[in-house]
N, C-alpha and C positions, 0 to 999 in steps of 0.2 A: 460476244461480238467485239473484235478489236478495233482500234482506232482506224486502221486501214479500211475497215468495212463500213465505217460511219462517216464517210467523207462530208456529207452535208452537215451533219451535227458538228463536226470538227471545224468546218468553215464558219458556221454560225457562232461557235464558241470563240474563235479567233477574232471575228468581227466585233463581237460583244466586248471582248477583252480590249481591243484597240479603241473602241468607243469609250470604255471606262478610263483607259489611260489618257486619252485626249481630254476627257472631262477633268481628270486630276490635274493635268497640265494647265487647263484653263483656270481652275480654282487656285492653283499656285500663283499664276500670273495676276489674278484678281487681288490676291493678298499681298502683292509686292509692296515692299516699303520703298520709299524714296527719301533718303535723308535730306533734311533742309538745314542749311547753316544760317543762323541769325547772327549778325555782327553789329556791334555798336561801339562807340567811343565816348569818352568823357574828357572834358578839359580840366575840371576840378571836381573833387568829391568831398567837399567839406561836410562832415556829419553823416557820411554814407556808410551804412553797415554792409550792404550787399544788394543783390538784385534777384528778382524772380521773373520768369518768363511765362506768360500765359498765352493760350492759343484758342481760337474760335474758327468756325467755318463761315462766319458772316462778319462783315466789318462792324456791324452793330452788336456783335456778341451773341450770346453771353460768353465772356472770357473766363470760363470756369474750369478749364483744363490747365493745370500747372505742369509745364513741360519739365522743369528741373526738379530733382528730388530734394535737394538742399539749396539754401540760398547761395548764389554765386558770389564769392567774396569780393569786396571792394579793393581798389588799388592800395598797395601798402604806402604809397605816397599821395596823400589827398590833394596836394598842390599840383601834381603832374597829371592827375587823372589816369585813364587807362584805356587799353584796346581790349575788346572782349569778343568772344566768339563762342557760340553754343550750337551743338548739332542735335536737332530733334530727329530721332530715329524711328518715330512712331507714325510718320506721315505716309500717306498712300500716293502712289504715282498717279499723276493726272489731276489731282485735286488742288484747289486754291485754299490757302490758309491765311489767317490774319493773326498777328502777334501783337501783344502789348507787353511793354517792359515796365516792371514795377521796381522803382528805386526805394529800398527800405532804409530809412534814416535810423541813427542810433537811438533816438527817442521813441521809435515805433511808427512815426508818421510815414505814409507811403505816397510817393509821387508817381503818377501814371503817365507813360509816354506811348504814343502810337494811336491807332494800330498801323502796322505796315502789312502790305500784301505780298505773299510769296506763293508761287506755283511750284509744286513738287513735280519735277520732270524726270530726273534720272532714277533708274531702278538700282536698288542695292545689289551689289555683286553676289551676296549670299543666295539671293533668290534666283539669280540668273544661273548660278552653278547648280542649284537644286533642280530647276526646271530642265537644264541640260542633262542632268543625271537621269531624270524621269524619261526624257525623250530617248536617250541612249538605251535605257533598260527596255523601253517599249520596242525599239528597233531590234535589239538582240532577242527578245522574246518572240517577236514576229518571225525573225529568221529561224529560230530554233523550232517553232511550231511548224513552219513550212518544211524544214528539213526532216522533222520527225514524221510528218505526214507522208513525205515522199519515200522515206526509208521503211515506214511501216506498211506501205503498199506492196512490199515484196520486191521482186526483181523487175517489176514493171515500171512504167513511167510515172510521172507525178499524178496522173489520173487513175492509177491503179490498173491500167491495161497491161495484160501479160503479153510478152512477145509471141508471135505466131510460130 
């Protein structure tokens, strides 16, 4: 039995495929990252070796997730201080995060500043492009399935009815 003779099964298959693609799009959007930029400045950095940035999902912590891989270097001029910016690319859109800044001194002592509250709102463009590609693929596949169903029905119309 060809595809043209199993219209009901083909429609069910196409609907199931569209539902699966919609679920995939929803999963992609749920996993969207929303980069957060944390900025700080110092006036002087006497005895400062560098900085570490920690994140939590509560203002009370625990601040056990270290955002940066290696310490962020201190300013080369300790009397001038510095302007700093770090982008956390592991945050999820729509969530609120709390950050603590740890200043690491040359002798190993750590000074803790914060927390500050940040809400991740913007979606990372890589996920928008990926979701757009999935939606485009779903649309093209739906068009192709509909076209294939019409052409496999023979010379009749989309319902497979032959002309009189």
